[in-house]
Backbone bond lengths (Angstrom), bond angles and torsions (degrees), N, CA, C in turn:
res aa  C-N    CA-C-N  psi(-1)  N-CA   C-N-CA  omega(-1)  CA-C   N-CA-C  phi
1 M - - - 1.448 - - 1.533 108.86 -
2 S 1.235 116.63 100.80 1.461 122.00 -173.75 1.562 111.41 -105.91
3 F 1.347 116.00 77.01 1.464 120.37 173.67 1.488 102.90 -87.43
4 E 1.327 115.25 145.03 1.515 124.95 178.36 1.459 108.04 -113.66
5 L 1.332 116.02 124.99 1.537 118.09 176.73 1.541 108.96 -70.73
6 K 1.354 112.43 122.74 1.467 119.09 179.62 1.538 112.99 -89.07
7 F 1.367 115.15 -38.23 1.429 115.21 177.93 1.533 108.35 -160.76
8 S 1.263 114.88 159.07 1.491 121.35 175.06 1.490 106.05 -147.78
9 R 1.386 115.59 112.19 1.531 121.36 -173.35 1.552 104.34 -120.04
10 P 1.362 110.77 123.12 1.474 114.84 178.66 1.544 108.19 -65.82
11 T 1.337 114.39 141.05 1.515 119.70 177.32 1.490 112.07 -122.94
12 L 1.397 116.42 -21.64 1.504 123.87 179.24 1.444 111.76 -153.95
13 E 1.348 113.60 133.42 1.478 117.41 170.35 1.539 112.20 -125.37
14 T 1.254 116.87 127.97 1.490 123.94 179.02 1.549 109.59 -128.49
15 A 1.314 115.51 174.79 1.400 121.01 -175.58 1.633 110.62 -74.35
16 V 1.297 114.41 -16.56 1.432 121.21 -176.66 1.459 114.75 -104.35
17 F 1.353 116.40 -38.36 1.465 122.76 178.56 1.528 111.23 -156.38
18 N 1.291 115.92 169.27 1.436 128.87 175.28 1.450 109.31 -118.00
19 I 1.351 116.41 155.29 1.517 120.20 172.67 1.449 104.46 -127.29
20 A 1.373 116.22 140.39 1.487 124.77 176.51 1.434 108.38 -131.41
21 H 1.345 117.54 144.76 1.500 123.39 167.80 1.474 105.54 -85.08
22 E 1.306 120.44 122.75 1.421 122.74 -177.79 1.563 109.43 -128.98
23 R 1.303 113.76 157.00 1.464 120.73 174.37 1.500 107.48 -144.96
24 A 1.393 111.83 132.55 1.466 120.37 173.22 1.485 109.72 -124.02
25 E 1.350 118.86 143.62 1.434 120.21 178.11 1.502 111.56 -127.37
26 H 1.289 116.50 150.11 1.531 128.41 -178.16 1.518 105.35 -103.69
27 P 1.380 115.09 147.63 1.447 119.05 177.75 1.647 115.05 -53.20
28 S 1.342 110.43 -28.09 1.383 118.32 178.08 1.580 119.62 -66.45
29 G 1.354 108.41 -16.32 1.478 120.02 -177.50 1.532 112.80 106.93
30 A 1.325 116.87 -16.95 1.495 118.13 177.80 1.495 106.77 -62.03
31 A 1.342 112.67 147.21 1.449 120.21 179.29 1.517 112.47 -138.63
32 I 1.349 116.56 150.00 1.452 120.58 178.96 1.585 104.39 -124.12
33 D 1.316 114.23 120.79 1.454 123.19 -177.63 1.567 109.30 -122.48
34 R 1.340 115.70 108.05 1.548 118.62 -171.48 1.492 109.66 -142.05
35 H 1.311 113.04 157.64 1.446 120.60 159.64 1.526 109.20 -90.01
36 I 1.251 114.95 124.01 1.519 121.32 -173.07 1.481 111.40 -108.65
37 V 1.279 121.72 128.44 1.430 124.95 172.93 1.663 108.69 -84.58
38 H 1.302 111.46 121.46 1.487 113.49 178.27 1.512 107.31 -107.57
39 N 1.380 113.44 116.31 1.457 118.33 176.04 1.563 108.99 -121.23
40 A 1.393 110.08 165.01 1.439 116.99 172.65 1.490 113.01 -66.04
41 P 1.322 120.03 157.44 1.473 121.88 166.92 1.478 110.05 -56.53
42 A 1.311 115.28 157.79 1.513 123.24 178.53 1.463 111.97 -136.95
43 A 1.266 114.54 163.18 1.457 121.96 178.88 1.583 108.21 -127.08
44 V 1.258 111.70 145.76 1.547 121.82 175.23 1.547 110.11 -127.03
45 I 1.323 116.08 133.43 1.504 115.68 -167.99 1.550 106.55 -121.94
46 C 1.283 114.00 126.41 1.453 125.82 172.19 1.537 104.33 -98.89
47 A 1.386 114.26 94.03 1.447 117.95 175.15 1.506 114.01 -86.64
48 R 1.292 120.56 122.89 1.423 120.72 -176.50 1.541 113.15 -117.60
49 R 1.365 113.48 146.58 1.472 118.28 -179.74 1.523 99.96 -139.65
50 G 1.370 119.56 101.48 1.362 122.02 -173.28 1.484 116.27 53.89
51 D 1.340 120.64 -117.51 1.446 121.86 -179.41 1.556 108.89 -98.67
52 E 1.307 116.97 23.34 1.533 121.18 179.03 1.398 112.13 -116.88
53 V 1.362 117.74 157.44 1.512 125.34 179.53 1.510 102.88 -129.53
54 L 1.285 116.30 144.88 1.457 121.30 178.70 1.574 107.35 -89.33
55 L 1.333 116.42 115.45 1.439 121.46 171.67 1.476 109.92 -103.47
56 I 1.360 119.36 157.04 1.455 121.78 167.44 1.445 106.86 -128.25
57 R 1.343 114.49 154.51 1.430 121.41 178.48 1.542 107.04 -121.45
58 Q 1.288 118.46 122.47 1.418 119.27 179.60 1.594 112.21 -145.17
59 F 1.293 119.26 151.44 1.456 122.98 177.80 1.540 112.57 -69.10
60 R 1.262 115.27 130.43 1.520 122.24 178.80 1.528 107.09 -114.67
61 L 1.281 116.65 108.97 1.468 120.98 -178.53 1.470 112.03 -53.95
62 P 1.364 125.13 -48.37 1.485 123.41 177.92 1.494 112.96 -56.13
63 A 1.318 118.19 -41.00 1.408 123.53 -178.53 1.581 111.91 -78.06
64 R 1.272 116.74 -22.33 1.430 124.31 178.60 1.561 112.61 70.17
65 E 1.368 115.18 25.91 1.388 123.18 -179.41 1.488 115.94 -158.95
66 A 1.290 114.60 167.78 1.537 115.84 173.54 1.565 109.20 -85.90
67 L 1.357 114.83 132.53 1.406 120.17 -175.47 1.591 108.27 -116.05
68 W 1.343 116.04 144.42 1.488 120.34 166.81 1.442 109.64 -79.59
69 E 1.365 118.65 129.08 1.414 124.11 -176.95 1.529 111.29 -144.40
70 L 1.302 115.58 171.31 1.449 120.66 167.13 1.622 105.10 -90.00
71 P 1.302 118.55 152.12 1.423 121.76 177.82 1.564 108.95 -59.23
72 A 1.314 115.17 141.83 1.460 119.41 -176.20 1.471 108.96 -162.54
73 G 1.342 115.84 167.47 1.413 122.97 174.57 1.459 112.26 171.94
74 K 1.424 113.74 163.51 1.490 121.93 -176.13 1.486 108.05 -82.61
75 C 1.354 114.06 161.03 1.490 126.11 173.07 1.472 107.59 -73.43
76 D 1.307 113.71 137.95 1.502 119.06 169.09 1.514 104.70 -77.02
77 P 1.379 116.56 164.24 1.446 117.79 -179.58 1.515 114.13 -56.48
78 G 1.239 116.82 131.46 1.461 122.74 -175.86 1.464 121.45 75.16
79 E 1.367 112.87 2.01 1.444 117.74 -175.61 1.516 113.44 -91.97
80 D 1.248 115.81 139.66 1.528 123.08 -176.49 1.547 101.89 -78.48
81 V 1.369 113.83 145.16 1.549 118.54 -174.96 1.563 107.69 -65.25
82 A 1.356 123.91 -29.83 1.417 121.07 177.43 1.532 111.67 -70.00
83 E 1.402 116.74 -32.48 1.407 118.80 174.27 1.503 111.79 -71.85
84 A 1.326 121.16 -32.92 1.409 122.56 175.54 1.602 110.38 -70.11
85 A 1.197 118.96 -29.81 1.509 120.09 179.23 1.502 106.98 -67.39
86 R 1.299 117.73 -45.07 1.538 122.62 -177.80 1.489 108.81 -63.02
87 R 1.387 112.91 -46.30 1.515 118.26 179.95 1.530 114.13 -61.27
88 E 1.353 110.77 -48.33 1.550 115.97 -176.55 1.518 110.88 -66.53
89 L 1.373 120.45 -37.30 1.359 116.88 176.55 1.503 113.94 -61.79
90 T 1.287 117.67 -43.23 1.487 119.21 175.51 1.504 116.60 -68.95
91 E 1.346 114.19 -39.52 1.425 117.51 177.17 1.571 114.07 -59.03
92 E 1.337 113.09 -49.67 1.453 122.20 -170.42 1.592 110.50 -79.09
93 T 1.357 119.80 -29.81 1.443 121.22 -170.79 1.520 112.41 -127.49
94 G 1.316 119.20 -20.76 1.447 120.62 -171.50 1.488 115.00 90.30
95 Y 1.370 118.84 -15.72 1.372 122.66 -174.93 1.609 111.65 -85.08
96 S 1.352 113.30 152.57 1.405 119.84 177.22 1.589 104.51 -129.40
97 A 1.266 117.36 161.44 1.490 120.45 178.86 1.511 112.56 -131.21
98 N 1.282 120.62 143.84 1.383 127.70 175.95 1.534 114.86 -87.04
99 K 1.334 113.40 -22.61 1.533 120.91 -173.95 1.459 106.56 -127.68
100 W 1.359 114.58 125.92 1.487 124.50 -175.57 1.547 108.77 -132.27
101 A 1.291 116.09 141.22 1.473 121.62 173.76 1.558 107.37 -138.77
102 R 1.231 115.35 135.82 1.447 121.50 166.22 1.396 114.15 -74.79
103 L 1.402 119.37 124.72 1.448 119.03 -173.09 1.567 113.63 -98.24
104 T 1.299 114.88 -59.92 1.461 118.15 179.79 1.566 108.07 -159.09
105 E 1.309 117.27 171.58 1.445 124.91 -177.16 1.495 105.81 -129.35
106 F 1.316 118.17 141.58 1.471 122.06 -178.20 1.492 112.29 -155.66
107 F 1.361 116.92 155.48 1.429 122.46 176.09 1.589 105.24 -102.13
108 P 1.367 114.90 114.63 1.438 116.56 -179.65 1.619 116.03 -65.30
109 A 1.275 115.97 -30.51 1.506 118.54 -179.11 1.477 110.86 -146.85
110 P 1.337 118.21 65.16 1.531 121.73 -172.52 1.600 112.43 -63.82
111 G 1.287 117.73 -13.10 1.454 116.00 179.20 1.527 114.37 -74.17
112 F 1.322 117.82 -17.41 1.468 119.47 -177.98 1.523 111.23 -147.21
113 A 1.279 121.60 -4.56 1.433 119.48 179.98 1.571 116.40 -134.21
114 T 1.361 117.72 155.32 1.473 120.46 -175.07 1.506 109.08 -94.18
115 E 1.334 120.82 -6.00 1.466 122.02 -175.47 1.436 111.79 -54.92
116 R 1.410 114.43 130.61 1.411 123.46 170.75 1.454 109.51 -119.38
117 M 1.339 113.53 130.11 1.482 118.90 -173.12 1.489 106.71 -111.10
118 T 1.332 117.45 144.45 1.528 121.74 176.31 1.463 105.56 -122.59
119 A 1.357 119.17 125.90 1.459 124.15 178.04 1.462 108.31 -93.10
120 F 1.340 114.05 140.11 1.419 121.75 173.02 1.423 116.55 -127.72
121 L 1.335 118.75 148.46 1.446 124.40 171.87 1.485 110.65 -97.50
122 A 1.352 117.10 125.51 1.488 120.09 179.93 1.542 106.37 -117.42
123 E 1.376 114.18 129.08 1.452 120.67 -179.92 1.569 110.21 -130.10
124 E 1.244 114.68 175.12 1.498 120.29 -177.32 1.558 108.15 52.72
125 V 1.304 114.85 59.85 1.470 121.01 -174.89 1.515 110.65 -90.68
126 T 1.296 113.50 150.27 1.433 120.48 179.83 1.555 107.85 -131.77
127 A 1.319 120.58 147.52 1.407 123.01 -179.49 1.479 111.51 -81.19
128 G 1.294 116.11 155.78 1.462 124.72 -179.30 1.475 109.89 -159.68
129 A 1.376 117.89 -160.51 1.449 121.26 179.05 1.540 109.87 -99.31
130 A 1.277 117.42 133.62 1.497 124.71 -179.35 1.557 102.72 -80.27
131 A 1.341 113.66 151.96 1.498 123.58 174.50 1.469 111.16 -140.14
132 P 1.380 116.62 61.80 1.440 118.47 -176.54 1.529 111.64 -69.67
133 E 1.407 115.69 163.80 1.395 119.94 173.39 1.607 109.28 -63.09
134 P 1.331 117.73 154.85 1.454 120.60 -179.21 1.517 115.79 -48.68
135 Y 1.370 114.72 -40.03 1.433 121.64 -175.28 1.547 111.88 -85.04
136 E 1.331 120.19 0.56 1.453 122.57 -178.63 1.541 108.96 -98.70
137 I 1.316 114.18 110.71 1.454 119.86 171.15 1.567 107.68 -101.26
138 I 1.288 116.38 98.16 1.510 118.51 -166.11 1.549 105.88 -112.33
139 E 1.313 112.52 134.08 1.478 124.21 171.38 1.497 110.99 -108.59
140 P 1.283 119.80 102.90 1.468 120.89 176.96 1.515 114.29 -85.81
141 R 1.280 119.58 143.58 1.419 123.63 -177.39 1.534 109.79 -148.84
142 W 1.420 113.24 124.98 1.475 116.80 165.77 1.466 111.33 -71.40
143 T 1.287 118.72 132.74 1.445 126.84 -175.45 1.546 111.14 -130.76
144 H 1.331 115.06 129.94 1.442 116.21 174.27 1.512 111.02 -53.65
145 W 1.373 116.77 145.04 1.405 122.72 -172.77 1.551 109.39 -61.21
146 D 1.304 118.62 -43.94 1.460 122.02 -179.10 1.518 110.83 -68.07
147 E 1.377 121.05 -27.58 1.386 124.42 176.50 1.525 110.78 -72.54
148 A 1.310 119.28 -38.02 1.454 123.45 173.85 1.484 112.43 -60.16
149 L 1.337 114.53 -44.82 1.530 118.75 179.76 1.522 109.97 -66.23
150 R 1.374 119.01 -36.06 1.379 121.49 173.72 1.507 113.74 -61.84
151 M 1.352 115.38 -42.74 1.423 122.38 177.33 1.541 112.19 -56.86
152 I 1.398 119.59 -37.68 1.388 123.81 174.43 1.523 107.67 -63.66
153 R 1.340 115.92 -54.45 1.470 120.05 -175.41 1.525 112.57 -56.57
154 D 1.329 116.17 -37.35 1.490 121.50 -174.58 1.536 111.85 -91.07
155 G 1.335 115.67 1.69 1.510 116.63 173.41 1.558 112.30 84.29
156 E 1.349 118.40 11.62 1.421 122.47 177.84 1.545 111.51 -80.92
157 I 1.330 115.82 -26.42 1.476 121.27 168.04 1.439 108.81 -111.71
158 R 1.369 109.98 116.40 1.460 116.65 -171.89 1.622 110.42 -121.16
159 D 1.266 116.72 3.43 1.484 123.92 -179.93 1.520 108.89 -78.94
160 A 1.293 117.70 119.14 1.414 122.96 -175.18 1.572 113.60 -54.94
161 K 1.288 118.01 -51.94 1.454 121.53 -177.83 1.511 112.03 -56.89
162 T 1.394 116.48 -39.88 1.393 123.25 178.23 1.573 110.70 -64.51
163 I 1.261 114.20 -52.85 1.498 120.39 177.46 1.561 111.10 -51.36
164 L 1.338 114.61 -55.10 1.406 121.45 -179.17 1.500 111.12 -52.88
165 T 1.329 115.01 -54.93 1.500 117.99 -176.09 1.486 114.97 -62.51
166 L 1.392 116.11 -45.90 1.442 121.81 -179.89 1.570 108.85 -59.66
167 L 1.280 117.56 -44.93 1.406 120.41 -177.35 1.564 111.25 -71.58
168 F 1.318 115.24 -33.76 1.494 118.33 172.71 1.479 112.71 -58.56
169 V 1.374 111.94 -51.45 1.458 115.12 179.50 1.479 113.75 -62.56
170 D 1.373 115.22 -39.61 1.478 115.65 -178.98 1.583 114.30 -65.31
171 R 1.310 111.86 -34.89 1.486 118.24 -176.12 1.550 111.66 -82.32
172 F 1.327 118.81 -38.73 1.473 121.96 -167.84 1.510 115.68 -108.16
173 R 1.355 114.94 -18.24 1.489 110.17 -173.71 1.513 107.65 -160.06
174 T 1.389 111.91 162.18 1.406 120.29 176.49 1.544 115.55 -127.58
175 T 1.320 109.22 -29.31 1.502 117.32 -179.63 1.534 106.40 -136.24
176 T 1.334 113.26 171.24 1.495 119.89 174.98 1.385 110.96 -79.40
177 G 1.330 125.20 3.56 1.462 128.61 -174.86 1.542 111.99 -68.84
178 S 1.345 119.27 -24.47 1.442 121.81 -174.72 1.496 114.83 -98.40
179 A 1.264 115.33 11.41 1.518 116.73 -176.52 1.541 108.32 -150.62
180 A 1.287 113.81 155.92 1.499 118.49 178.39 1.517 111.03 -63.28
181 T 1.331 112.59 134.44 1.515 115.03 -176.93 1.537 105.51 -103.96
182 E 1.334 108.36 160.77 1.491 115.98 176.88 1.535 109.13 -124.61
183 S 1.192 121.36 126.23 1.492 123.78 -179.00 1.482 112.18 -103.39
């Protein structure tokens, strides 16, 4: 598929994302004309402690409710996604981990956004002090693994990055032993 980008014109710049009007054309004459949300890469963290996973609950303004999720967050300028994962886990929950593995990478909304998320497994976790953003009122909770899967099935977990990451871990891995780790 060889679409060629014809133009990209910024239309909105914010502290969290930018929007550009873009057009790409194919030699066949097909064209894609869209407003694209450009966001920084982000990390999602599946922190495990034995048969438990660390979930957080926080209010999400677009959803108009508090959602159960895995800790996650975007990269700061110049920050590597693995560094962002470590930072976000500590900021949002106070926990840190000694054992890390990169799980998978995905686009949560490729039809209109550039955001690329990388999921990590964090193990050998230790408690510490959380340092959330002033607007983040976060409720962390260790949840039995089977309970988290039930929460997905019953619609209590509705956050896509959380569903994808938990089901990925459940289906493809149980420990960091089968993948390259990052320390």
